[in-house]
C-alpha positions in Angstrom: 100.5 -15.1 34.0 100.2 -11.4 35.0 96.8 -9.9 34.2 95.9 -6.2 34.1 92.3 -5.4 35.0 91.2 -1.9 33.9 88.2 -0.9 36.0 87.3 -1.4 39.6 83.5 -1.3 39.5 81.0 -4.2 39.6 82.4 -6.0 36.6 86.0 -5.3 37.5 85.5 -6.7 40.9 84.0 -9.9 39.4 86.9 -10.4 37.1 89.5 -9.8 39.8 87.7 -12.2 42.2 87.8 -14.9 39.5 91.3 -14.2 38.3 93.0 -14.4 41.8 91.5 -17.9 42.3 93.0 -19.2 39.0 96.3 -21.0 39.7 97.6 -20.0 36.3 97.4 -16.3 37.3 100.5 -15.2 39.2 99.5 -11.6 39.7 96.5 -9.3 39.1 97.1 -5.6 38.6 94.2 -3.1 38.8 94.1 0.3 37.2 91.1 2.6 37.8 90.5 6.3 37.2 89.7 6.5 41.0 92.8 5.0 42.5 91.3 4.7 46.0 88.6 2.4 44.6 91.3 0.3 42.9 93.3 0.1 46.1 90.3 -1.0 48.1 89.6 -3.8 45.6 93.3 -4.8 45.4 93.6 -5.0 49.2 90.5 -7.3 49.3 92.1 -9.8 46.9 95.8 -9.4 47.3 96.3 -7.6 44.0 98.5 -4.7 42.9 97.5 -1.2 41.9 98.8 0.7 38.9 98.1 4.4 37.9 95.4 4.9 35.3 97.8 7.0 33.3 100.3 4.2 33.2 98.0 1.4 32.0 99.8 1.2 28.6 103.1 0.6 30.3 102.2 -2.1 32.7 104.1 -5.4 32.5 101.3 -7.8 31.9 100.5 -10.9 29.7 96.8 -10.1 29.3 94.3 -7.3 29.9 90.7 -7.3 31.0 88.7 -4.1 30.1 86.0 -3.7 32.6 85.1 0.0 32.4 82.1 1.7 31.1 81.6 1.8 27.3 82.3 5.5 27.1 85.9 4.7 28.3 86.5 1.8 25.9 88.1 3.9 23.2 90.7 5.3 25.5 91.5 2.0 27.2 91.5 -0.1 24.1 93.6 2.5 22.3 96.2 2.2 25.1 96.2 -1.6 25.5 95.5 -3.2 22.1 98.8 -1.9 20.6 100.7 -3.9 23.2 99.7 -7.0 21.2 98.6 -9.0 24.2 95.2 -10.7 24.6 92.3 -8.6 25.7 88.9 -9.5 27.2 86.5 -6.6 26.7 83.1 -6.3 28.2 80.3 -5.8 25.7 79.7 -3.6 23.8 83.0 -2.6 22.3 81.3 0.6 21.2 77.8 1.9 20.6 78.4 2.4 16.8 79.5 0.1 14.1 82.3 2.5 13.2 83.7 2.5 16.7 83.4 -1.3 17.0 85.2 -1.8 13.6 87.9 0.6 14.5 88.8 -1.4 17.7 88.7 -4.7 15.8 91.0 -3.2 13.1 93.4 -2.0 15.9 93.5 -5.5 17.4 94.2 -7.0 14.0 96.9 -4.5 13.3 98.8 -5.4 16.5 97.9 -9.1 16.4 96.2 -8.8 19.8 93.7 -11.5 20.7 90.4 -9.9 21.3 87.7 -11.8 23.3 84.3 -10.2 23.9 82.4 -10.5 27.2 79.2 -12.3 26.2 78.9 -14.3 29.4 75.7 -16.1 28.4 77.8 -18.3 26.1 79.4 -19.7 29.2 76.2 -20.5 31.1 76.2 -24.3 31.1 72.6 -25.0 30.2 72.8 -22.5 27.3 76.1 -24.0 26.2 74.4 -27.5 26.3 71.8 -26.3 23.8 74.6 -25.2 21.5 76.3 -28.6 21.9 73.0 -30.4 21.2 72.6 -28.4 18.0 76.2 -29.2 16.9 75.7 -32.9 17.6 72.6 -32.9 15.5 70.5 -33.9 18.5 68.0 -31.2 17.6 67.5 -32.1 14.0 66.3 -29.3 11.8 65.9 -26.1 13.9 62.4 -24.7 13.7 62.3 -21.8 16.2 63.6 -20.2 19.3 61.8 -18.2 22.0 63.9 -16.0 24.3 62.9 -14.0 27.4 64.9 -11.2 29.1 63.6 -9.5 32.2 65.8 -7.3 34.2 64.8 -7.2 37.9 65.3 -3.5 38.6 65.2 -0.6 36.1 68.5 1.3 35.8 68.9 4.9 36.9 68.8 7.8 34.5 72.6 8.1 34.3 72.8 4.6 32.9 69.9 5.2 30.6 71.7 8.1 29.0 74.7 6.1 28.0 73.3 2.6 27.5 72.4 2.9 23.8 68.8 1.7 24.5 67.2 -1.7 25.2 68.3 -3.4 22.0 72.0 -2.4 22.2 72.3 -2.8 25.9 70.1 -5.8 26.8 69.0 -7.7 23.7 72.5 -7.7 22.2 73.1 -10.7 24.4 70.1 -12.5 22.8 71.3 -11.6 19.3 74.7 -13.0 20.0 73.1 -16.3 21.2 70.9 -16.5 18.1 74.0 -16.3 15.9 76.0 -18.6 18.1 73.4 -21.4 18.5 72.1 -21.4 14.9 75.5 -20.7 13.4 73.8 -18.3 11.0 73.5 -14.6 10.6 70.2 -12.8 11.3 68.5 -11.9 8.0 65.8 -9.5 9.0 64.1 -8.1 12.1 60.8 -6.4 13.2 60.9 -4.7 16.6 58.6 -2.8 18.8 59.1 -1.1 22.2 57.0 0.9 24.6 57.1 2.7 28.0 54.7 0.9 30.2 55.7 1.7 33.8 58.9 3.8 34.0 58.5 7.1 32.2 62.2 8.0 32.5 63.0 5.6 29.6 60.9 7.8 27.3 63.1 10.7 28.0 65.9 8.8 26.2 63.7 7.5 23.3 64.0 4.1 25.0 61.5 1.6 26.3 60.9 -0.5 29.3 59.3 -3.3 27.3 60.3 -4.7 23.9 59.4 -7.4 21.4 61.4 -8.7 18.5 60.6 -11.0 15.6 63.5 -12.1 13.5 64.7 -14.9 11.3 68.1 -16.2 10.4 69.5 -16.6 6.9 69.2 -20.4 7.5 65.5 -20.0 8.2 65.2 -20.3 12.0 62.3 -18.2 13.4 63.0 -16.4 16.6 60.8 -14.5 19.1 62.3 -12.4 21.8 60.6 -10.4 24.6 62.1 -8.2 27.2 61.3 -5.9 30.1 63.4 -3.6 32.2 61.5 -4.8 35.3 60.8 -8.2 36.7 58.3 -8.2 39.6 59.6 -11.5 40.9 63.3 -11.3 39.9 65.8 -11.5 37.1 64.6 -13.8 34.4 66.6 -14.9 31.4 65.6 -18.1 29.6 65.2 -19.6 26.2 63.5 -22.5 24.4 64.7 -24.1 21.2 62.5 -26.4 19.0 63.7 -28.8 16.4 62.6 -31.8 14.4 64.2 -34.2 16.9 64.0 -32.4 20.3 62.7 -29.4 22.3 64.9 -28.0 25.0 65.1 -25.1 27.5 67.6 -23.2 29.5 66.9 -20.9 32.5 63.8 -22.8 33.5 64.4 -24.2 37.0 63.4 -23.8 40.6 64.9 -20.3 40.8 63.1 -19.0 37.7 61.0 -16.0 38.9 57.7 -17.3 37.6 54.5 -18.6 39.0 53.1 -21.6 37.1 49.3 -21.4 37.4 49.1 -25.2 37.2 51.2 -25.5 40.3 53.5 -28.3 41.1 56.6 -27.1 39.2 58.4 -25.7 42.2 59.6 -22.4 40.5 60.2 -19.0 42.1 62.2 -20.5 45.0 65.0 -18.0 46.0 64.5 -16.3 42.6 67.5 -14.7 40.8 67.8 -11.1 42.1 70.0 -9.7 39.4 72.1 -10.5 36.4 75.2 -11.3 38.5 73.2 -13.8 40.5 71.8 -15.3 37.4 75.1 -15.6 35.6 77.7 -15.8 38.4 79.0 -19.2 37.3 79.0 -18.1 33.7 81.2 -15.2 34.5 83.7 -17.5 36.3 83.7 -19.9 33.3 84.2 -17.0 30.9 87.1 -15.6 32.9 88.8 -19.0 33.1 88.3 -19.4 29.3 90.0 -16.1 28.8 93.0 -17.2 30.7 93.1 -20.4 28.6 92.8 -18.3 25.5 95.6 -15.9 26.6 97.8 -18.9 27.4 97.3 -20.3 23.9 95.4 -23.3 25.2 92.2 -22.7 23.2 90.9 -20.7 20.3 89.0 -17.5 20.9 85.7 -18.5 22.5 84.0 -15.2 21.6 85.7 -13.3 18.8 85.0 -9.7 18.1 82.8 -10.3 15.1 80.2 -11.4 17.7 80.1 -7.8 19.0 80.0 -6.3 15.5 77.2 -8.4 14.1 75.1 -8.5 17.2 75.3 -4.7 17.3 74.2 -4.6 13.7 71.1 -6.5 14.6 70.4 -4.1 17.5 70.8 -1.1 15.1 68.4 -2.9 12.7 65.9 -3.0 15.6 66.3 0.7 16.2 65.6 1.3 12.5 62.6 -0.9 12.6 61.3 1.2 15.5 61.8 4.4 13.5 60.2 3.1 10.4 57.7 0.6 11.6 59.0 -1.8 9.0 60.8 -5.0 8.7 64.5 -4.3 8.3 67.1 -6.3 6.4 70.1 -6.5 8.8 72.8 -6.4 6.2 71.5 -3.0 4.9 72.5 -1.5 8.2 76.0 0.1 8.1 
């Protein structure tokens, strides 16, 4: 299999590193707007380089889109019409209209379209999903989810991120839908600027809290911050009538237990790549399997569309101070 990777930044480098170690991948071709950067990455991993302007003409069996969201429209517009499978980092776009347009383009050209929600491929999180599917949890009561970035992003990123709900919590919304197998019915959200005033310049916050429930009745609480004093912290707990389980709570969790004796905060996660490096590898390998026709799409594009809808409902809740019905957001 020949795979085109568009983008040579942090995510592009992760995808290339994982693709070249997959024995099913014969060749990796890298296209990047800055060709020198593409060549440096290609030299490191024995890949090829293609001009940015020629990405639509590259002879490849699959494409990975690992550029910034502002370039997705251009790249997807060039690659989806080729009718080959595409793995696109989230979000597809920052608007429902842009997201739906890309989904429609993929359908028109019969292009498989996998979305990069890597948390689905974190083994402990996946084990929770499997426990729910196997009825080991019984009736689902509630979920609590925590998302703490380690280091706040710079102003350039803030300007194009779409805000804390579209950028960070969209991962949580995807997991809520995926684990409960139910759409989100309504949300109430708050945000604030507590420590880093730059976020306020973009009507964003460095802390957030969300209360939501699914159509099936599961109650969910989500908290987030753009700064973690001890490290990168993503974890969740799921409670049911038969069992209570957690993911992300281990010796590396950046947390001090005041009771002591739990052995956490040892070599704490120092960023999202560190926290989810194995998940990214699992995700890339799953994409190769999907592109080869070995499995069904493990993360179809409706995951991006509906998770974005929840994020936009949170934005509306911030504006109005009210509970927002998610399906009224369009």
